[in-house]
Kinemage of the C-alpha trace (Angstrom):
@kinemage 1
@onewidth
@group {chain A} dominant
@subgroup {mainchain}
@vectorlist {calphas} color= white
{ca met a 1} P 320.287 40.360 193.661
{ca val a 2} L 319.105 37.577 195.239
{ca ser a 3} L 322.454 35.881 195.832
{ca ser a 4} L 324.286 38.538 196.761
{ca phe a 5} L 321.754 39.689 199.721
{ca glu a 6} L 321.183 35.973 200.542
{ca thr a 7} L 323.245 35.946 203.757
{ca asn a 8} L 321.649 39.091 205.044
{ca asp a 9} L 325.584 40.697 204.418
{ca tyr a 10} L 326.514 41.489 201.008
{ca ser a 11} L 329.098 39.871 199.400
{ca pro a 12} L 330.577 41.490 196.859
{ca glu a 13} L 332.277 37.965 195.566
{ca lys a 14} L 329.117 36.135 194.780
{ca thr a 15} L 328.109 39.327 193.088
{ca asn a 16} L 330.995 39.521 191.033
{ca ala a 17} L 330.388 36.065 190.269
{ca lys a 18} L 327.311 36.414 189.260
{ca ala a 19} L 327.491 39.279 187.409
{ca lys a 20} L 330.374 38.052 185.319
{ca gln a 21} L 328.728 34.612 184.298
{ca ser a 22} L 325.851 36.797 183.091
{ca leu a 23} L 327.296 40.212 181.936
{ca gly a 24} L 331.030 38.854 181.240
{ca val a 25} L 332.034 41.214 183.482
{ca glu a 26} L 331.934 42.341 187.480
{ca ile a 27} L 330.486 45.085 189.253
{ca asp a 28} L 330.883 45.432 192.704
{ca gly a 29} L 331.777 49.427 193.322
{ca ser a 30} L 331.454 49.813 189.662
{ca tyr a 31} L 329.533 52.590 188.372
{ca ile a 32} L 326.562 49.544 187.412
{ca gly a 33} L 326.445 47.985 190.838
{ca phe a 34} L 323.288 47.903 193.276
{ca his a 35} L 324.779 51.677 194.047
{ca asn a 36} L 323.197 52.816 191.193
{ca ile a 37} L 320.101 55.002 190.849
{ca asn a 38} L 319.237 53.052 187.973
{ca asn a 39} L 319.314 49.929 189.375
{ca leu a 40} L 318.025 51.621 192.511
{ca ala a 41} L 314.686 52.211 190.263
{ca leu a 42} L 314.836 48.917 188.503
{ca tyr a 43} L 314.495 47.202 191.594
{ca ala a 44} L 312.152 49.984 193.656
{ca cys a 45} L 309.436 49.028 190.961
{ca asn a 46} L 310.522 45.373 191.018
{ca ala a 47} L 310.011 44.909 194.713
{ca ser a 48} L 306.686 42.982 195.044
{ca gln a 49} L 309.082 40.134 193.495
{ca ile a 50} L 311.929 40.602 195.566
{ca pro a 51} L 311.581 38.892 198.847
{ca thr a 52} L 311.604 40.411 201.829
{ca lys a 53} L 314.576 39.500 203.346
{ca ile a 54} L 316.428 40.378 200.111
{ca gln a 55} L 314.570 43.612 200.200
{ca lys a 56} L 315.979 44.309 203.905
{ca ser a 57} L 319.779 43.250 203.611
{ca tyr a 58} L 320.065 45.600 200.794
{ca leu a 59} L 318.269 48.294 202.067
{ca lys a 60} L 320.820 48.259 205.420
{ca trp a 61} L 323.910 47.442 202.922
{ca leu a 62} L 323.080 50.729 201.117
{ca his a 63} L 322.005 52.774 203.631
{ca asn a 64} L 325.545 51.648 205.031
{ca tyr a 65} L 327.363 52.304 201.265
{ca asp a 66} L 329.911 55.113 202.166
{ca gly a 67} L 329.773 56.685 198.816
{ca ala a 68} L 326.702 58.215 196.786
{ca ile a 69} L 324.009 56.098 195.051
{ca gly a 70} L 324.941 56.434 191.368
{ca tyr a 71} L 324.696 59.373 189.173
{ca thr a 72} L 323.840 61.259 192.430
{ca asn a 73} L 325.300 63.167 194.604
{ca thr a 74} L 323.188 61.643 197.628
{ca arg a 75} L 324.872 59.879 200.370
{ca pro a 76} L 322.388 56.590 201.321
{ca gly a 77} L 323.251 57.281 205.217
{ca tyr a 78} L 322.184 61.030 205.352
{ca ile a 79} L 318.856 59.467 204.192
{ca ser a 80} L 315.639 59.376 206.490
{ca lys a 81} L 312.583 58.491 206.011
{ca thr a 82} L 311.618 62.535 206.720
{ca ser a 83} L 314.548 63.934 204.729
{ca gly a 84} L 316.548 63.467 201.373
{ca pro a 85} L 316.030 64.099 197.528
{ca ala a 86} L 312.029 63.287 197.163
{ca arg a 87} L 312.956 60.735 193.838
{ca ile a 88} L 315.569 59.065 195.841
{ca val a 89} L 313.252 58.156 199.240
{ca asp a 90} L 309.881 57.958 196.960
{ca leu a 91} L 312.457 55.039 195.520
{ca leu a 92} L 313.248 53.635 198.634
{ca ser a 93} L 310.057 53.704 200.689
{ca lys a 94} L 309.067 51.059 197.590
{ca phe a 95} L 311.070 48.355 200.073
{ca asp a 96} L 309.975 46.296 202.632
{ca gly a 97} L 311.745 47.546 205.902
{ca phe a 98} L 312.261 51.281 205.016
{ca asp a 99} L 310.474 53.018 207.609
{ca glu a 100} L 313.118 51.067 210.064
{ca val a 101} L 316.281 50.598 207.875
{ca phe a 102} L 315.683 54.244 207.081
{ca ala a 103} L 314.289 55.719 210.823
{ca asp a 104} L 314.822 59.429 211.614
């Protein structure tokens, strides 16, 4: 995750290189990518271990992601800190920068 978001812009190339190295497959745009609800939950539960800069970059990328959060019908661009499915808003709110990125 860190290498994918370290430059404030998501890098699909870095994502796929790291995933290929560790998992043996590319994950950008796949069902196991960063937009997946299960990965979102994993990262949210470990947010304190993720540098703030990376958390904010991830939130910005997710907020601008064109598709739905994997395994949901929720498009992140339509979520704000006061509206959206409670489970997803709860997960997103665990990240530093949530109030800023998902402001009303």
